[in-house]
C-alpha positions in Angstrom: 28.9 75.6 21.0 30.7 73.1 23.2 27.4 71.5 24.2 26.5 71.0 20.5 29.8 69.3 19.8 29.3 67.0 22.8 25.8 65.9 21.6 27.1 65.2 18.1 30.0 63.1 19.4 27.6 61.1 21.6 25.4 60.3 18.6 28.4 59.2 16.6 29.5 56.9 19.4 26.0 55.4 19.6 26.0 54.7 15.8 29.5 53.1 16.0 28.3 50.9 18.9 25.3 49.9 17.0 27.4 48.8 14.0 29.9 46.9 16.2 27.1 45.1 18.0 25.5 44.1 14.7 28.8 42.9 13.3 29.5 40.7 16.4 26.0 39.5 17.0 25.8 35.6 16.5 23.7 34.4 13.5 21.0 32.5 15.3 18.6 30.1 13.5 20.6 29.9 10.3 21.5 26.6 8.6 24.2 26.4 6.0 24.1 24.3 2.9 26.5 21.7 4.3 24.3 21.1 7.4 21.2 20.8 5.2 22.9 18.2 3.0 23.9 16.2 6.1 20.3 16.2 7.4 18.9 15.0 4.0 21.6 12.2 3.7 20.7 11.0 7.2 17.0 10.9 6.4 17.5 8.9 3.2 19.8 6.4 5.0 17.1 5.9 7.6 14.4 5.2 5.1 16.7 2.7 3.2 17.6 0.9 6.4 14.0 0.6 7.5 13.0 -0.9 4.1 15.9 -3.5 4.2 14.8 -4.5 7.8 11.2 -5.1 6.7 12.4 -7.3 3.8 14.6 -9.4 6.1 11.7 -9.9 8.5 9.4 -11.0 5.6 12.0 -13.5 4.3 12.6 -15.0 7.8 8.8 -15.5 8.2 8.6 -17.3 4.8 11.6 -19.6 5.8 10.0 -20.4 9.1 6.7 -21.3 7.4 8.5 -23.7 5.1 10.2 -25.4 8.0 6.8 -26.1 9.6 5.5 -28.2 6.7 4.7 -31.8 7.8 6.7 -34.8 6.6 5.3 -37.9 4.9 4.5 -41.1 6.8 5.7 -44.6 6.0 2.3 -46.0 5.1 1.4 -45.4 1.4 -0.7 -46.6 -1.4 -1.7 -45.5 -4.9 -4.8 -45.5 -7.1 -5.5 -45.0 -10.8 -8.2 -45.9 -13.3 -8.1 -49.5 -14.3 -7.8 -50.5 -18.0 -11.3 -51.4 -19.0 -13.7 -51.1 -21.9 -14.0 -47.4 -21.0 -10.3 -46.8 -21.8 -6.7 -47.5 -21.0 -3.8 -45.4 -19.5 -6.3 -42.7 -18.5 -5.5 -39.9 -16.1 -9.0 -39.9 -14.7 -12.5 -41.1 -15.3 -14.5 -39.1 -17.9 -17.9 -40.1 -19.3 -20.8 -38.7 -21.4 -24.2 -40.3 -20.8 -27.9 -39.7 -21.2 -30.3 -39.5 -18.3 -31.0 -43.0 -17.1 -27.9 -44.5 -18.6 -25.4 -46.7 -16.6 -21.6 -46.9 -17.0 -19.4 -49.7 -15.5 -15.7 -49.1 -14.7 -13.1 -50.0 -12.0 -10.5 -48.4 -9.8 -7.0 -50.0 -9.4 -5.5 -49.8 -5.8 -1.9 -50.8 -4.9 -0.4 -51.2 -1.4 3.1 -49.7 -1.5 3.8 -50.2 2.3 5.9 -52.9 3.9 2.9 -54.1 5.9 -0.8 -54.9 5.0 -3.3 -52.1 5.1 -7.1 -51.8 5.5 -8.8 -49.3 3.2 -12.3 -48.0 2.6 -13.4 -47.2 -1.0 -16.2 -44.8 -1.7 -17.3 -42.0 -4.1 -18.3 -38.4 -3.1 -19.2 -35.1 -4.8 -16.4 -32.9 -5.9 -15.9 -29.2 -5.3 -13.2 -26.6 -5.8 -11.0 -25.5 -2.9 -10.1 -21.8 -2.5 -6.8 -22.5 -4.3 -8.6 -24.0 -7.3 -7.9 -27.7 -6.5 -10.5 -30.4 -6.9 -11.5 -32.0 -3.7 -14.3 -34.3 -2.6 -16.6 -34.3 0.4 -15.6 -36.3 3.5 -17.2 -39.7 3.9 -19.4 -38.5 6.8 -21.0 -35.8 4.6 -23.8 -36.9 2.2 -23.3 -36.4 -1.5 -26.3 -35.2 -3.5 -25.1 -35.4 -7.2 -22.5 -37.5 -9.0 -21.0 -39.0 -5.8 -24.4 -40.4 -4.9 -24.8 -42.0 -8.4 -21.8 -44.3 -8.0 -22.1 -47.7 -6.4 -18.8 -49.4 -5.2 -18.6 -53.2 -5.4 -16.2 -53.6 -2.5 -16.4 -50.7 0.0 -13.8 -52.2 2.4 -10.6 -54.0 1.3 -7.4 -55.4 2.9 -4.2 -55.3 0.8 -1.0 -57.2 1.6 2.3 -55.5 1.1 2.8 -54.9 -2.6 -0.7 -56.2 -3.6 -2.8 -54.6 -6.3 -6.6 -55.0 -6.4 -9.2 -53.9 -9.0 -12.4 -52.4 -7.4 -15.4 -52.4 -9.8 -18.1 -49.7 -9.6 -21.2 -48.6 -11.6 -22.4 -45.1 -12.3 -26.1 -44.7 -13.0 -27.5 -41.3 -14.2 -30.9 -40.4 -12.8 -33.7 -40.0 -15.2 -34.3 -36.4 -14.1 -30.6 -35.3 -14.1 -30.2 -31.8 -15.6 -27.8 -31.6 -18.6 -24.3 -30.3 -18.0 -21.1 -31.3 -16.3 -20.7 -33.0 -12.9 -17.6 -33.8 -10.9 -16.8 -36.4 -8.2 -14.1 -38.7 -7.0 -13.6 -42.4 -6.2 -11.1 -42.7 -3.3 -9.4 -45.3 -1.1 -9.1 -43.9 2.4 -7.6 -44.9 5.8 -8.5 -43.6 9.2 -5.5 -42.8 11.4 -5.6 -42.5 15.2 -2.9 -40.1 16.2 -2.8 -39.3 20.0 -6.5 -39.8 20.2 -7.3 -37.7 17.1 -8.7 -39.6 14.2 -7.8 -38.2 10.8 -8.6 -39.5 7.3 -5.9 -40.1 4.7 -7.2 -40.7 1.2 -6.1 -41.0 -2.4 -8.5 -41.0 -5.3 -9.2 -40.4 -9.0 -11.4 -37.8 -10.5 -14.7 -38.6 -12.1 -16.1 -36.2 -14.7 -19.6 -36.7 -16.2 -21.4 -34.8 -18.9 -25.1 -35.4 -19.0 -26.3 -34.9 -22.6 -28.6 -32.0 -23.3 -28.4 -28.2 -23.8 -25.1 -26.8 -22.7 -25.1 -23.1 -21.6 -21.6 -22.0 -20.6 -21.3 -18.6 -18.8 -18.6 -16.7 -16.8 -18.6 -13.6 -14.7 -15.9 -11.4 -13.2 -16.6 -9.6 -9.9 -14.9 -8.1 -6.8 -11.9 -6.5 -8.5 -9.4 -4.9 -6.1 -6.0 -3.3 -6.5 -3.0 -3.2 -4.1 0.3 -1.4 -4.6 3.7 -2.0 -3.0 6.3 0.7 -3.5 10.1 0.4 -3.5 12.7 2.1 -1.2 14.0 4.1 -4.2 12.0 7.3 -4.4 9.7 7.7 -7.4 10.7 4.3 -8.8 8.0 1.9 -10.2 6.6 -0.6 -7.7 4.6 -3.8 -7.8 0.9 -4.0 -8.0 -1.5 -6.9 -7.4 -5.0 -7.3 -8.8 -7.4 -9.6 -7.1 -10.7 -10.7 -8.8 -13.4 -13.4 -8.5 -14.3 -15.7 -11.3 -17.7 -17.5 -11.2 -18.9 -20.3 -13.5 -22.6 -19.4 -13.8 -23.2 -22.0 -16.6 -23.6 -25.7 -16.7 -20.3 -26.8 -18.2 -16.7 -27.1 -17.0 -14.7 -24.0 -18.1 -11.0 -23.4 -18.7 -10.8 -19.7 -18.0 -8.2 -17.1 -19.1 -7.8 -13.5 -17.9 -5.9 -10.4 -19.0 -5.2 -7.7 -16.4 -4.2 -4.1 -17.2 -3.1 -1.5 -14.7 -2.9 2.1 -15.8 -2.6 5.6 -14.3 -5.0 8.5 -14.7 -6.3 8.9 -18.3 -4.7 5.6 -19.3 -1.1 6.7 -18.6 1.7 4.1 -18.2 -0.4 1.0 -18.9 1.0 -2.4 -17.9 -0.7 -5.6 -19.2 -0.3 -9.1 -17.7 -2.0 -12.3 -18.6 -3.4 -14.3 -15.7 -1.7 -17.7 -15.2 -2.4 -20.9 -13.4 -6.2 -20.4 -13.5 -7.9 -23.7 -12.6 -10.8 -25.3 -14.3 -14.1 -24.1 -13.0 -16.9 -26.5 -12.2 -20.5 -25.4 -12.8 -21.5 -23.1 -9.9 -18.0 -22.8 -8.5 -16.2 -19.6 -7.6 -12.5 -18.8 -7.2 -10.6 -15.8 -6.1 -7.4 -15.2 -8.1 -4.6 -12.7 -7.7 -2.3 -11.5 -10.5 1.0 -9.8 -9.8 1.9 -6.8 -11.9 5.5 -5.5 -11.9 6.7 -2.0 -13.1 3.6 0.0 -12.0 4.3 3.7 -12.0 3.4 5.5 -8.7 1.0 7.9 -10.3 -1.4 8.2 -7.4 -4.6 6.7 -8.8 -4.4 3.5 -10.8 -7.2 1.6 -12.6 -7.3 -2.2 -13.0 -9.2 -3.6 -16.0 -9.8 -7.4 -15.9 -11.0 -9.1 -19.1 -11.8 -12.8 -18.8 -12.9 -15.4 -21.3 -13.0 -19.2 -21.2 -13.3 -22.4 -23.3 -15.6 -25.3 -22.6 -13.6 -28.3 -21.4 -14.1 -31.2 -23.8 -13.6 -34.9 -23.1 -10.7 -36.6 -24.9 -11.9 -38.0 -28.2 -15.1 -35.9 -28.2 -15.8 -34.8 -31.8 -18.6 -32.3 -31.0 -17.8 -28.6 -31.3 -18.4 -27.0 -27.9 -20.5 -23.8 -27.6 -18.8 -20.4 -27.4 -18.4 -18.7 -24.0 -19.2 -14.9 -23.8 -16.4 -12.9 -22.3 -16.7 -10.9 -19.1 -15.0 -7.9 -17.7 -14.8 -5.7 -14.6 -12.6 -2.9 -13.3 -11.7 -1.1 -10.1 -9.4 1.7 -9.0 -6.9 2.0 -6.2 -4.0 4.1 -4.9 -0.4 3.7 -6.1 1.3 6.1 -3.7 5.1 6.2 -3.4 5.1 6.3 0.4 8.9 6.4 0.6 9.0 9.3 -1.8 6.3 11.1 0.1 8.1 10.6 3.4 11.3 12.0 1.9 9.4 15.0 0.4 7.7 15.7 3.7 11.0 15.5 5.5 12.7 17.9 3.1 9.7 20.2 3.2 9.8 20.2 7.0 13.5 21.0 7.0 13.1 23.8 4.5 10.1 25.3 6.3 12.0 25.2 9.6 15.0 26.9 8.0 12.8 29.6 6.4 11.0 30.3 9.7 14.3 30.5 11.6 15.7 32.8 9.0 12.6 35.0 9.2 12.9 35.2 13.0 16.6 36.1 12.8 15.8 38.9 10.3 13.0 40.2 12.5 15.2 40.2 15.6 18.0 42.0 13.7 15.6 44.6 12.4 14.1 45.1 15.9 17.6 45.6 17.4 18.5 48.1 14.7 15.3 50.1 15.2 15.8 50.1 19.0 19.4 51.4 18.6 18.4 54.1 16.1 15.6 55.2 18.5 18.0 55.3 21.4 20.5 57.4 19.4 17.8 59.8 18.3 16.5 60.2 21.8 20.0 60.9 23.1 20.6 63.5 20.4 17.3 65.3 21.1 18.1 65.3 24.8 21.5 66.8 24.2 20.1 69.6 22.0 17.3 70.5 24.3 19.5 71.5 27.4 21.7 74.5 26.0 18.8 76.0 24.1 16.8 76.6 27.3 19.8 78.3 29.1 20.8 80.6 26.2 17.5 82.4 25.6 17.2 84.3 29.0 20.9 85.3 28.9 20.6 86.8 25.4 17.5 88.7 26.4 19.1 90.2 29.3 22.1 91.4 27.3 20.0 92.9 24.6 17.9 95.0 27.0 19.0 98.7 26.9 19.7 100.6 30.1 16.8 102.7 31.4 17.2 106.1 33.1 13.6 106.6 34.1 13.7 104.6 37.3 12.9 106.2 40.6 16.4 105.6 41.9 18.1 107.4 39.1 19.5 110.7 40.1 20.6 113.6 37.8 24.2 113.5 36.8 24.7 109.8 37.3 24.6 109.0 33.7 27.2 109.3 31.0 26.0 112.8 30.0 27.3 115.8 31.9 25.0 117.3 34.6 23.1 120.3 33.6 21.7 123.0 36.1 18.1 123.4 35.8 16.9 127.0 36.0 13.5 127.6 37.3 11.8 130.6 35.8 9.1 132.4 37.6 
């Protein structure tokens, strides 16, 4: 009985020790709500600071580029179309002629320097620069169209300070010139030797010619691409840019116009912008243009639709109705991904995942400790119960065995019964 009581008290002490150990065990791997809020706040502050730093670096680069622009020199002159039978107060030279026809005109050149200057006057074919400006070929490059059809009366001139000179020229259209529009320039240039490097400075006036005949205007849109720039504010609309290429595939000058629309999947959240500052397109010329689109929703995949049309450029005073220009369109898709938002979401997801894994590990460790304590207590109880049971069984058996009087050592009269005399009969 005392041994059974002892085993029960041992099991009770084991259970109490298990509960005390569980109550005082430190809570490892657990993050409270306050700590999680601090971590999220620090992550957001880091993203905002990085965005502000990138903006300041971009602004500093733009300011440095502006400071590097060259300054003007002191030698200067000006040119403009002279007042002739072809017109007065004209912004440029513009003619319409038949194949084989000649046109006479003049360029007015004024020296605005404090000293005399020497200038060369020549004509050259025109072309569009990548930014859409009209330029002409350098004098050492041969012209093959309108520039070669112009003959200058005085290719070299000397002007005193403040002097103005009229330079006559004649334009003769070849007999086999195809119909359509042509561009060139008549310029007055000066070669400048700066530290052994000869550069050409020139000023000129445009020359536009339309050779009479069938006019076939045409325009195409190609190479559409989309770019997206997000904001530091998560899930806020960002800025998009759509770049496309316009090509004048006809034989007339064109004044193009374009409408750009950005939309999300299935046409969601469309934003429409009209292209601005599109230059005139010469026949055969190509220009790449970019339109900025604000307020683009970061919906993942966005589609840019570009619709372009154009009008044929007419000469001032022209009474003929120009032909219609067929519109052109093209589209492309791109990604509008809120990288700041994605970074924040990934950071939060990482923190939550880490917290859940730590909590799961803590629960597993706690359950393992409880199981080990229970197993130890059960083993101790079983051991305590097994020892008295093995000792009590032989003792009880010995006490229950009745005394035997049949042994060889038993003698008559030694028991509890009184001795009786045995009588032997014959």
